[in-house]
DSSP file (Angstrom, degrees, kcal/mol; ACC not computed):
  #  RESIDUE AA STRUCTURE BP1 BP2  ACC     N-H-->O    O-->H-N    N-H-->O    O-->H-N    TCO  KAPPA ALPHA  PHI   PSI    X-CA   Y-CA   Z-CA
    1    1 A X              0   0    0      0, 0.0     2,-0.3     0, 0.0     0, 0.0   0.000 360.0 360.0 360.0 124.3   -8.3   -4.3   12.1
    2    2 A X        -     0   0    0      1,-0.1    30,-0.1    29,-0.1     2,-0.1  -0.643 360.0-111.1 -87.4 138.7   -5.0   -5.7   11.2
    3    3 A X        -     0   0    0     -2,-0.3     2,-0.7    28,-0.1    30,-0.2  -0.309  26.5-125.8 -56.4 142.1   -2.6   -4.4    8.7
    4    4 A X  E     -a   33   0A   0     28,-2.5    30,-2.4    -2,-0.1     2,-0.5  -0.847  27.6-152.8 -93.8 117.8   -2.1   -6.6    5.6
    5    5 A X  E     -a   34   0A   0     -2,-0.7     2,-0.5    28,-0.2    30,-0.2  -0.819   9.2-166.7-100.3 126.8    1.8   -7.2    5.3
    6    6 A X  E     -a   35   0A   0     28,-3.3    30,-3.1    -2,-0.5     2,-1.2  -0.955  13.2-154.7-117.0 122.4    3.2   -7.8    1.9
    7    7 A X  E >   -a   36   0A   0     -2,-0.5     3,-2.7    28,-0.2     4,-0.4  -0.740  17.7-165.0 -86.4  86.9    6.9   -9.2    1.7
    8    8 A X  G >  S+     0   0    0     28,-1.6     3,-2.1    -2,-1.2    -1,-0.2   0.819  80.4  59.0 -53.6 -35.8    7.4   -7.8   -1.8
    9    9 A X  G 3  S+     0   0    0     27,-0.5    -1,-0.3     1,-0.3     4,-0.1   0.651  95.8  64.6 -68.5  -9.4   10.6   -9.8   -2.6
   10   10 A X  G <  S+     0   0    0     -3,-2.7     2,-0.4     2,-0.1    -1,-0.3   0.557  92.5  75.8 -86.9  -8.5    8.5  -13.0   -2.0
   11   11 A X  S <  S-     0   0    0     -3,-2.1     5,-0.2    -4,-0.4    -5,-0.0  -0.864  97.4-101.6-106.1 135.7    6.4  -12.1   -5.2
   12   12 A X    >>  -     0   0    0     -2,-0.4     3,-1.5     1,-0.1     4,-1.1  -0.296  34.0-120.1 -51.2 136.6    7.8  -12.6   -8.7
   13   13 A X  H >> S+     0   0    0      1,-0.3     3,-0.9     2,-0.2     4,-0.5   0.879 110.7  57.0 -46.8 -54.6    8.9   -9.3  -10.0
   14   14 A X  H 34 S+     0   0    0      1,-0.2    -1,-0.3     2,-0.1     4,-0.2   0.701 116.1  36.7 -47.4 -26.1    6.5   -9.4  -13.0
   15   15 A X  H <> S+     0   0    0     -3,-1.5     4,-2.0     2,-0.1    -1,-0.2   0.470  91.9  94.9-101.7 -19.3    3.6   -9.8  -10.6
   16   16 A X  H <X S+     0   0    0     -4,-1.1     4,-1.9    -3,-0.9     5,-0.1   0.885  86.4  37.2 -57.2 -53.6    4.6   -7.6   -7.8
   17   17 A X  H  X S+     0   0    0     -4,-0.5     4,-2.8     1,-0.2     5,-0.3   0.950 115.7  54.8 -72.2 -43.0    3.0   -4.2   -8.4
   18   18 A X  H  > S+     0   0    0      1,-0.2     4,-1.7     2,-0.2    -1,-0.2   0.819 109.3  47.7 -53.4 -33.6   -0.2   -5.8   -9.8
   19   19 A X  H  X S+     0   0    0     -4,-2.0     4,-2.5     2,-0.2    -1,-0.2   0.857 111.1  51.1 -73.3 -34.5   -0.6   -7.9   -6.6
   20   20 A X  H  X S+     0   0    0     -4,-1.9     4,-1.8    -3,-0.3    -2,-0.2   0.901 110.8  46.6 -77.4 -39.4    0.0   -4.9   -4.4
   21   21 A X  H  X S+     0   0    0     -4,-2.8     4,-2.8     2,-0.2     5,-0.2   0.898 112.6  51.6 -65.0 -38.6   -2.6   -2.7   -6.3
   22   22 A X  H  X S+     0   0    0     -4,-1.7     4,-1.6    -5,-0.3    -2,-0.2   0.962 111.4  47.7 -58.8 -48.7   -5.1   -5.7   -6.1
   23   23 A X  H  < S+     0   0    0     -4,-2.5    -2,-0.2     1,-0.2    -1,-0.2   0.885 111.3  50.5 -60.3 -40.9   -4.4   -5.9   -2.3
   24   24 A X  H >< S+     0   0    0     -4,-1.8     3,-2.0     1,-0.2    -1,-0.2   0.939 108.9  51.1 -59.5 -52.9   -4.9   -2.1   -2.0
   25   25 A X  H 3< S+     0   0    0     -4,-2.8    -2,-0.2     1,-0.3    -1,-0.2   0.772 105.9  56.4 -65.2 -25.6   -8.3   -2.3   -3.9
   26   26 A X  T 3< S+     0   0    0     -4,-1.6    -1,-0.3    -5,-0.2     2,-0.2   0.477  89.6 101.2 -80.3  -1.2   -9.6   -5.1   -1.6
   27   27 A X    <   -     0   0    0     -3,-2.0     2,-0.2    -4,-0.2     3,-0.1  -0.526  69.9-132.7 -81.4 146.2   -8.9   -2.8    1.4
   28   28 A X    >   -     0   0    0     -2,-0.2     3,-2.4     1,-0.1    46,-0.3  -0.611  46.7 -74.4 -86.4 164.3  -11.8   -0.9    3.2
   29   29 A X  T 3  S+     0   0    0     53,-0.3    46,-0.2    55,-0.3    47,-0.2  -0.285 122.4  23.5 -59.5 134.1  -11.4    2.6    3.9
   30   30 A X  T 3  S+     0   0    0     44,-3.0    -1,-0.3     1,-0.3     2,-0.2   0.307  96.0 115.2  91.4 -10.3   -9.0    3.1    6.9
   31   31 A X    <   -     0   0    0     -3,-2.4    43,-2.2    51,-0.1    -1,-0.3  -0.636  51.1-150.0 -93.5 155.3   -7.3   -0.2    6.4
   32   32 A X  E     - B   0  73A   0     41,-0.2   -28,-2.5    -2,-0.2     2,-0.3  -0.858  15.4-142.6-132.1 154.1   -3.6   -0.4    5.4
   33   33 A X  E     -aB   4  72A   0     39,-2.9    39,-2.0    -2,-0.3     2,-0.5  -0.841  13.9-154.2-101.5 146.1   -0.9   -2.4    3.6
   34   34 A X  E     -aB   5  71A   0    -30,-2.4   -28,-3.3    -2,-0.3     2,-0.5  -0.986  13.2-159.6-123.3 116.2    2.6   -2.6    5.0
   35   35 A X  E     -aB   6  70A   0     35,-2.9    35,-2.5    -2,-0.5     2,-0.5  -0.826   3.0-163.5 -91.0 126.1    5.1   -3.2    2.2
   36   36 A X  E     +aB   7  69A   0    -30,-3.1   -28,-1.6    -2,-0.5   -27,-0.5  -0.975  21.3 157.3-117.9 131.5    8.3   -4.6    3.1
   37   37 A X  E     - B   0  68A   0     31,-2.6    31,-2.2    -2,-0.5     3,-0.1  -0.852  50.6-121.3-143.2 170.5   11.1   -4.4    0.7
   38   38 A X  S    S+     0   0    0     -2,-0.3     2,-0.3    29,-0.2    27,-0.1   0.330  98.0  32.0-103.0   7.6   15.0   -4.4    0.2
   39   39 A X  S    S-     0   0    0     29,-0.1     2,-0.4    25,-0.1    29,-0.2  -0.975 101.9 -76.7-153.3 167.1   15.0   -1.1   -1.4
   40   40 A X        -     0   0    0     -2,-0.3     2,-1.7     1,-0.1     3,-0.4  -0.477  38.8-140.1 -65.8 118.7   13.1    2.2   -1.3
   41   41 A X     >  +     0   0    0     -2,-0.4     4,-2.7     1,-0.2     3,-0.3  -0.101  52.8 139.5 -77.6  44.7    9.8    1.7   -3.1
   42   42 A X  H  >  +     0   0    0     -2,-1.7     4,-1.9     1,-0.2     3,-0.3   0.945  70.0  52.6 -55.6 -52.3    9.9    5.1   -4.8
   43   43 A X  H  > S+     0   0    0     -3,-0.4     4,-1.5     1,-0.3    -1,-0.2   0.857 106.6  52.8 -60.2 -32.5    8.5    3.7   -8.3
   44   44 A X  H  > S+     0   0    0     -3,-0.3     4,-2.5     1,-0.2    -1,-0.3   0.884 108.4  50.5 -70.3 -35.4    5.6    2.0   -6.6
   45   45 A X  H  X S+     0   0    0     -4,-2.7     4,-2.1    -3,-0.3    -2,-0.2   0.880 108.1  53.9 -70.1 -24.7    4.6    5.5   -4.9
   46   46 A X  H  X S+     0   0    0     -4,-1.9     4,-2.2     2,-0.2    -1,-0.2   0.847 108.0  48.4 -64.2 -32.6    4.8    7.1   -8.2
   47   47 A X  H  X S+     0   0    0     -4,-1.5     4,-3.3    -5,-0.2     5,-0.4   0.892 111.8  48.9 -75.0 -36.5    2.5    4.5   -9.5
   48   48 A X  H  X S+     0   0    0     -4,-2.5     4,-2.6     2,-0.2    -2,-0.2   0.917 108.5  54.4 -67.6 -37.8    0.1    5.0   -6.6
   49   49 A X  H  < S+     0   0    0     -4,-2.1     4,-0.5    -5,-0.2    -2,-0.2   0.947 116.8  38.9 -50.8 -54.0    0.4    8.8   -7.2
   50   50 A X  H  < S+     0   0    0     -4,-2.2     3,-0.3     2,-0.1    -2,-0.2   0.923 126.8  32.0 -58.2 -50.2   -0.7    8.2  -10.9
   51   51 A X  H  < S+     0   0    0     -4,-3.3    -3,-0.2     1,-0.2    -2,-0.2   0.824 131.3  24.8 -87.4 -36.2   -3.3    5.5  -10.3
   52   52 A X  S >< S+     0   0    0     -4,-2.6     3,-2.0    -5,-0.4     4,-0.4  -0.209  74.4 172.6-129.5  43.1   -4.8    6.3   -6.9
   53   53 A X  T 3  S+     0   0    0     -4,-0.5    -4,-0.1    -3,-0.3    -3,-0.0  -0.335  74.9   6.9 -55.6 124.4   -4.3   10.0   -6.4
   54   54 A X  T 3  S+     0   0    0      2,-0.2    -1,-0.3    -2,-0.1    -5,-0.1   0.502 108.2  94.6  71.6  10.7   -6.1   11.2   -3.4
   55   55 A X  S <  S+     0   0    0     -3,-2.0    20,-2.8    -7,-0.2     2,-0.3   0.476  84.3  32.1 -97.0  -8.9   -7.1    7.6   -2.2
   56   56 A X  E     -C   74   0A   0     -4,-0.4     2,-0.3    18,-0.3    -2,-0.2  -0.933  55.0-149.5-149.7 165.8   -4.3    6.9    0.1
   57   57 A X  E     -C   73   0A   0     16,-1.6    16,-2.9    -2,-0.3     2,-0.3  -0.933  22.4-164.2-129.7 153.9   -1.8    8.2    2.6
   58   58 A X  E     +C   72   0A   0     -2,-0.3     2,-0.3    14,-0.2    14,-0.2  -0.920  11.3 178.9-137.9 163.0    1.6    6.7    3.1
   59   59 A X  E     -C   71   0A   0     12,-1.8    12,-3.3    -2,-0.3     2,-0.5  -0.945  30.9-117.5-160.7 146.8    4.3    6.8    5.8
   60   60 A X  E     -C   70   0A   0     -2,-0.3    10,-0.2    10,-0.2     3,-0.1  -0.760  21.8-178.1 -86.4 130.1    7.7    5.1    6.1
   61   61 A X  E    S+     0   0A   0      8,-2.9     2,-0.3    -2,-0.5     9,-0.2   0.677  79.5  12.0 -93.7 -30.2    7.9    2.8    9.1
   62   62 A X  E     -C   69   0A   0      7,-1.4     7,-1.8     3,-0.0    -1,-0.4  -0.982  61.0-163.5-148.3 139.4   11.7    1.9    8.3
   63   63 A X  E     -C   68   0A   0      1,-0.4     5,-0.2    -2,-0.3   -23,-0.1  -0.533  36.9-141.9-125.8  62.1   14.0    3.5    5.8
   64   64 A X        -     0   0    0      3,-1.8    -1,-0.4     1,-0.2   -25,-0.1  -0.078  57.8-175.9  77.8-175.5   16.8    1.1    5.2
   65   65 A X  S    S+     0   0    0    -27,-0.1    -1,-0.2    -3,-0.1     3,-0.1  -0.993 114.4   0.4 -78.5 -16.1   19.6    0.5    4.7
   66   66 A X  S    S+     0   0    0      1,-0.3     2,-0.4   -27,-0.1    -2,-0.0   0.741 133.0  33.0-106.2 -27.4   18.6   -3.1    4.3
   67   67 A X        -     0   0    0    -29,-0.0    -3,-1.8     2,-0.0     2,-0.4  -0.991  58.1-165.4-137.8 135.4   14.9   -3.1    4.8
   68   68 A X  E     -BC  37  63A   0    -31,-2.2   -31,-2.6    -2,-0.4     2,-0.4  -0.918   4.6-167.2-111.7 141.4   12.1   -0.5    4.0
   69   69 A X  E     -BC  36  62A   0     -7,-1.8    -8,-2.9    -2,-0.4    -7,-1.4  -0.993   8.7-174.1-126.2 115.4    8.7   -0.8    5.5
   70   70 A X  E     -BC  35  60A   0    -35,-2.5   -35,-2.9    -2,-0.4     2,-0.5  -0.949  10.8-153.0-121.6 125.1    6.1    1.5    3.9
   71   71 A X  E     -BC  34  59A   0    -12,-3.3   -12,-1.8    -2,-0.5     2,-0.5  -0.910  10.8-172.7 -97.2 126.4    2.6    1.8    5.2
   72   72 A X  E     -BC  33  58A   0    -39,-2.0   -39,-2.9    -2,-0.5     2,-0.5  -0.979   3.1-167.6-118.9 117.8   -0.1    2.7    2.8
   73   73 A X  E     -BC  32  57A   0    -16,-2.9   -16,-1.6    -2,-0.5     2,-0.3  -0.891  18.6-131.2-114.8 130.6   -3.5    3.4    4.0
   74   74 A X  E     - C   0  56A   0    -43,-2.2   -44,-3.0    -2,-0.5   -18,-0.3  -0.558  30.5-123.6 -77.0 135.0   -6.7    3.7    1.9
   75   75 A X        -     0   0    0    -20,-2.8     2,-0.2    -2,-0.3    -1,-0.1  -0.528  19.3-118.0 -77.7 141.6   -8.6    6.8    2.8
   76   76 A X        -     0   0    0     -2,-0.2     2,-0.1   -47,-0.2     3,-0.1  -0.512  36.0-106.6 -72.7 145.9  -12.2    6.6    3.9
   77   77 A X    >   -     0   0    0     -2,-0.2     3,-2.0     1,-0.1     5,-0.1  -0.515  50.3 -83.8 -69.8 148.8  -14.6    8.4    1.5
   78   78 A X  T 3  S+     0   0    0      1,-0.3    -1,-0.1    -2,-0.1     3,-0.1  -0.294 117.1  10.5 -53.2 133.9  -16.0   11.6    2.9
   79   79 A X  T 3  S+     0   0    0      1,-0.3     2,-0.3    -3,-0.1    -1,-0.3   0.513 103.5 126.0  75.6   7.5  -18.9   10.9    5.2
   80   80 A X    <   -     0   0    0     -3,-2.0    -1,-0.3     1,-0.1    -4,-0.1  -0.771  59.7-147.4-104.7 143.0  -18.2    7.2    5.1
   81   81 A X        -     0   0    0     -2,-0.3    -1,-0.1    -3,-0.1    -5,-0.1   0.652  51.6-109.7 -80.4 -11.9  -17.7    4.9    8.0
   82   82 A X  S    S+     0   0    0     -5,-0.1   -53,-0.3     3,-0.1   -51,-0.1   0.462  99.8  90.5 101.3   5.6  -15.3    2.9    6.0
   83   83 A X        +     0   0    0    -55,-0.1     2,-0.2     2,-0.1   -55,-0.0   0.339  61.6  94.5-112.3   9.8  -17.5   -0.2    5.6
   84   84 A X  S    S-     0   0    0      1,-0.1   -55,-0.3     2,-0.0    -4,-0.0  -0.586  83.5 -95.2 -97.4 158.9  -19.4    0.6    2.4
   85   85 A X              0   0    0     -2,-0.2    -1,-0.1     1,-0.1    -3,-0.1  -0.347 360.0 360.0 -68.7 150.7  -18.3   -0.6   -1.0
   86   86 A X              0   0    0    -61,-0.1    -1,-0.1    -2,-0.0    -2,-0.0   0.462 360.0 360.0 -72.2 360.0  -16.2    1.7   -3.1
């Protein structure tokens, strides 16, 4: 299973977070998004904490100074193989 890479700066700012959340919602458990950005995506992580608490884990793959790469992985539901519908 390949990670879905989102070049955040290529998406118009008013649509960016909505696109990222829609992409996350389309993931199966265990799949990941990699968000590439020109700044630390702290506001996005705060939104994930508010909207998707307990549904994901994240890790920085790169932390600046010019490029940030953040991996957000959708957790599998307990007892789920990751291929069932949410």
